[in-house]
N, C-alpha and C positions, 0 to 999 in steps of 0.2 A: 478556414477550418480556426476551431482553437479547442484543444482540450484543458479540463481543468480536474483534477484529482481532488479529492473528496477524501479525508480520511475518515475510517469508521469513529460511531463515539464510543464512549465507557461500556465497558464487558463488569468494570468489578473484581478485575482481576488485577494484580499487582508482581508478572512475573514476565518473562518471554513467553507469548501464547503461542506463536508463531502460526504450525497450522494448527493448530486444538479449535475446533468449532464450535466455540462461544456465542452467547446470545449475546444483546445489548442490553445492559441496562433502562430502568425510565431513567436513568441520568442521559444516557447516552442516546435513547430516543430522543428527549426533549433537545439536546444538541445538536443532532443533525436537523431538527425541521428547525431551527430555530435557524442554524449553517445556510439552509438551501432557501431560504426564506426573501425573495425580492429579487433571486437570480432566477434565470431562463437557460433554457438547454434545449435543443431536439432531440437528442437522444441522450442513455447512458447503458457505459455499460462497467461490469460489477466482477467482482469477484466473488467465487461461491462460494465463500466461508458466510455462514451467517450474519456477523457482528455489520459485512457487509449486503447482503444478499437480502436480507429481509428487508432491510429501508430502502433499498432501490425498489424492491418491487412494490411498494407502499406508493414510492414517489411516481413509479411509472404511471400505477392505477392511479393514483388521485389528479395526475399530471396530463393523463395521456400520451406520454412518452415513449414510443418503443424500448424494448431493454433487451440487452443480451452479455450472459453470465458465461462469465471466462475464469473456466480453475487457473488459468497462465496469469491471472491477477493476485494468488492469493498470497500470504505474508512468508517472509523467508522461512527456512524450517531448521530449526534452532536443535537441532538432533538432542544430545541426552540434558541441555539446559531448558528445553522448552517443557513450560509448565513449572518450575525450580523459580522459587523469588530471587530476585536480584541479589537480595543482599547475601542470601546464601551463598549465592554464586561465588559473592564477590569475600568472602569469607573462606569459603572454602577453597577459592579456584582462584585467588585475586588476579594474580599473576596472567594465566590463562585469558581471565576475562578481561586484562587493561591491553594485551595484547590483539586480542580481536578486535576490539575498540581502538587501536591505532594502526590496524592492518588489519582487515578483514577476510581478506583475498587471501595473506597467507595463512593464518590465523583464523580460520573457522571453530565452534565449537566443538568441541569430540559427538561424532557422528553427524553435525550440520551439514546441508547442502553447501556444498561449492558456491561461493561466488558468480561463479562463470557459469556455471546452470541458469542459478537466478537472475545475471543480468543477461544471459537470451532467451530465457522464458519471459521476463518481462517484457524486453525488447522485438521479439516476436509479436509480443500481445500490442502493445503502443503501436508497432508498423504494421498490423495489421486494422485498429481503429485507424486510424490515420488514412489510410487506404480506402474504408469503406463510409468515411465520412460524408466524402462529396462535398467537402465546404462548411458542414454544418457546423454547430457547438455542440460539444458531445461533453459530457460529466461523466469519470473514470471516479468508481468509489472502491477503494483498496485501501491499503495497509501503512504504519508510517514507516517501517522499515523500507517498503516499494515507493515510497515516494521517498523519503533518503537515496534511493540508489538510482533514480529515473533522475532526481533531482540533481545528484553529483554526474549526472551523465553528460545533460544538459548544460548543464555549467561547466562542465569540463573541470570538475574538483577531484579531485581525490578520495578516495572512497574512505581510508583514514578522517575525511572531514565530515560525514554520515553522523558523528557522536554531535557533531555542532552545530547539527541543521536543526532547528524546531521545527515540530510537527505535533500540535496539541490534536487532542479529541476531535474530532468533528471542522477541524483547519482544511480550509479552500487553498490551495496551487494553481494557478496558471500554469502552465506547459508548453513551451514554444516547440514541441515536437517534430521535426520534417516530417515531409511525405516521402515515402521513400520510390524510388525510382524503378519503375515495373518494368524488367527486362523482356 
């Protein structure tokens, strides 16, 4: 079994988009098509947000691959910061932003999702993917924050390290997720 994470392509937006349902830009579509060229998978699981799911549907159809949409793979909910330009947050709430990136567990954005909830829903989604994969290669199309959290978890890094993990648009990330032991 292997799981590979793919971040969605560019949306043309420059803020914490979180769970806002943005469409891909033309650049985003071309980034994703280039990213998957020459790669093969046996199935696809995607976030339900259109910047992931629209491409997942296209790829599934073009390659004849099974597709499952899973809302648990959605991006982190940034609360009051969702949709606000990062520069404005830095200018108006610089200390809060610095605290968030230093320790997102203790300092979520105002009204934001707790990291415990984010961690638990992503972990449950990946556990289900691992259990259902049956040794197949699975492409998981998701978001930058989700990939950072999952990488921190697998690499046993502090969530404070998330800010230092590069996850460009349309980047692929192999994830050695353990298959959970079923009871």
